[in-house]
N, C-alpha and C positions, 0 to 999 in steps of 0.2 A: 835526675839523669835516668835515662833508660839504658841499662847496662846488662848484658847477658854474656856469659862465657867467661874467658880468662881474665882474672883480677890483674895479672901482670900486664896484659895488653891494654887493659882499661887504664891502669896507672900510667903507663907509657904515653897512651895517646892523649889522655887529659893533660899530662905535664907537657908533652910535645906541643899540643895545640895552644898552650898558654906561654911557653917559654922560648919560642922561636925568636930569631933575631929580628929586632924592632926596626932596623934601618932598611932592610931588604923587603920592601912592600910587594915586590913581584914574586918573591919566593914564598912558597907555601910554609906556613908556620911549623909543620911537622917535619920538614926537611932539615937535617943537620945531624951532628954527633951527640948521642945521649949516653950519659954515664948510667950504668945499670948493674947493680950487684958487684961492683969492682971491675966490671968490664966495659966496653964501649960498643954501642951499635950505631951504624951509619944509615939513617933513613934518607933515601934518595929516590927521586921520581919527580913527576910533574903531571899537570892536569889532574885526573882523578886516580892515577895508579902510582903506588909508592911500595918500596921494599926495604926491609930492615936487615942489613948485612952485618953479621958480628965482626968488628975489626980488632977487638981484644976480648979474648975469652971471658965469658961472664958465667957465674955459677948461681943457681937457684937451688936451694935446699941442698940436695946431695949430688946432682948432676951438673956437668959443665957444657956450655954451649961453646964449641970451638971457634977460633977465628976462622972466617971464611963461610960460615953457615949462614944461609938465607933464612933468618929465624922468623921474620914477619912479612906478611903479604897485607897491604892496607889499601883501601879504596876510599877516596873522598866522595861524600854524598852531599846533597843539598842541606843536610842538617847536622852533618858531623863526619865521623869516619867509621868504617867497618874493617874487619881484618881477622886474620888468624895468626896463630903463634905456635911454632913448633914446640911440642911439649913430649915428655916421657910417659908412655902408657902405664908403666908399672914403676912406682916409687922406688928409688934406689937402683934401677936396672938401667944404667947408663949406656948400654950397647947401642950402636947406630940403628940396628934393626928395631929398637924399642921406641921409635919416634913416631909421631902422628901429628896431624893438624886437627884441632877441635872444630866443632861447628862455628860459624862465623860470630864474632863478637861485635855487638852494635853500640856505638856511642853517638847519641843524637843530641842535638841542641848544645854544641860546645860552648861553655861559659868560661871567662877568664878567672882563673884562680891561681894565686902564687903558692906553690908547694915549697919554697926554698927553706924554710924553717923546718918542715917535716923531712926534707931530704938531709938536711944538715944534722938533725937528731938521728936519722937512720944511720948515716955514716959514723957518727961518733958512737952510737950504740954498737955497731960491729966492731969498733976499735977498743970497746970496753971501758970507755972514759966516764968521768963524772962531769956533767955539765948543767947548765941552766936550761930549763925547758921553757922556751920563749912562747910555746903555744898554750900550755895549760899551766904555767907558772911552777915555781919551786925548783928543786934540784933533782936530777935523775942520775943515779949510781948505776951504770951499765955493766960494772964489773962482774956480776954473777949472772947476767941475762944471756939466754940463748939466742941464736939467730932467728928462730922461730918467734920468740917472745918480741924481738926487736921488729920483725916484720909485721907483726900483729899490731904493735903500737903505731908503726909507719902507716898502715892501712886506716887505723882508727883516727890518727891525726889528719890525714888527708880528707877523711870524711867530715871531720869536725871543721877543718878550714873551708870546705865547700859550703857547709851550713852557715858558717860565719860570713863568708864573703859574697854568696849568691843571694840577692835580695829575695824576700818572700814574694814580691810582686813578680819575679821572674822564675816561676816554678818549672820543674823539669817538664818536658813534652810528654 
């Protein structure tokens, strides 16, 4: 995968490109409601232009993206999606004036990968549960894990699933 900039946008776009509604062939797979860190983002648009509007507040690390915020701007290209994500310039400074859009993130050569098990582990990690790890095996006891640790595992699990599900004969562009 050719990925630059925001890991959050990368995760969203890869998940969105692979988890869209299967029965609506005329609707772009990125369109829909996406659960994100306890909140919901509605990705809407058509052709090559899409926007992600927060419809239920979502929180990353320490700052909350409120309902009504246009958090993502996404453009469809011939090989994938590019876009920007509103982020906070200074960690922990959640004031409205502390927001910016980073340089464009590029996702090229979208491949179908199921992140369902990684998402389920991430959700249970935030809840502090003890669960079976369907990705790497064994039991995970999330009772003492921080959100940062759960997020790092989520990222590592998604990368593991990409390596596992994308054939070597179909390398990144």
